[in-house]
C-alpha positions as CSV (number, residue, x, y, z in Angstrom):
1,X,0.0,0.1,0.0
2,X,1.4,3.3,-1.0
3,X,2.7,5.9,2.2
4,X,-0.3,8.5,2.7
5,X,2.6,11.1,3.4
6,X,3.4,13.9,1.0
7,X,7.1,14.6,0.2
8,X,8.1,18.1,-0.7
9,X,11.6,19.6,-1.2
10,X,11.7,23.7,-0.4
11,X,15.1,25.4,-1.5
12,X,15.8,28.2,0.3
13,X,18.7,30.6,-1.2
14,X,20.3,31.9,1.9
15,X,23.2,33.6,0.7
16,X,22.5,37.1,2.2
17,X,25.0,39.5,1.4
18,X,27.8,37.3,0.6
19,X,27.2,37.2,-3.2
20,X,26.5,41.0,-3.1
21,X,29.7,41.7,-1.3
22,X,31.7,39.4,-4.4
23,X,29.8,41.5,-6.8
24,X,30.5,44.9,-5.2
25,X,26.9,45.8,-5.1
26,X,25.9,49.1,-4.0
27,X,24.9,49.7,-0.2
28,X,21.0,49.7,-1.4
29,X,21.2,46.4,-2.5
30,X,23.5,44.9,0.3
31,X,20.4,46.2,2.6
32,X,17.8,44.3,0.7
33,X,20.0,41.1,1.3
34,X,20.0,41.4,4.8
35,X,16.2,40.8,5.2
36,X,16.5,37.0,4.6
37,X,19.0,36.6,7.9
38,X,17.5,39.2,10.0
39,X,14.0,38.3,9.4
40,X,12.9,35.8,6.4
41,X,14.9,32.9,7.9
42,X,13.4,33.3,11.7
43,X,9.9,33.1,10.0
44,X,11.0,30.2,8.0
45,X,12.2,28.1,10.9
46,X,9.1,29.2,13.2
47,X,6.5,28.0,10.5
48,X,8.7,24.7,10.0
49,X,9.1,24.1,14.0
50,X,5.0,24.9,14.2
51,X,4.3,22.2,11.5
52,X,6.7,19.6,12.8
53,X,8.5,19.6,9.6
54,X,12.4,18.6,9.6
55,X,14.8,20.8,7.6
56,X,18.5,20.7,6.7
57,X,20.0,24.4,5.9
58,X,23.2,25.0,4.1
59,X,24.3,28.6,4.7
60,X,27.8,30.2,3.5
61,X,30.3,30.5,6.2
62,X,30.3,34.4,5.4
63,X,26.5,34.6,6.4
64,X,26.8,32.5,9.6
65,X,29.5,34.3,10.9
66,X,28.0,37.7,9.9
67,X,24.3,37.1,11.3
68,X,24.8,35.0,14.4
């Protein structure tokens, strides 16, 4: 019998400002890239926890050391 659970893969780009720094983007573009680690990641983690959904995150070292 088939498993009644649904499997879904969600991919989140969590580079934050690391790629913008590499490209030499303007300060305005850098500020746009700060939403993810400062606000967005917490919202996603809260939703996953609320729903009991396990997740694995791959985060660039620069993002990890800058925003933790």
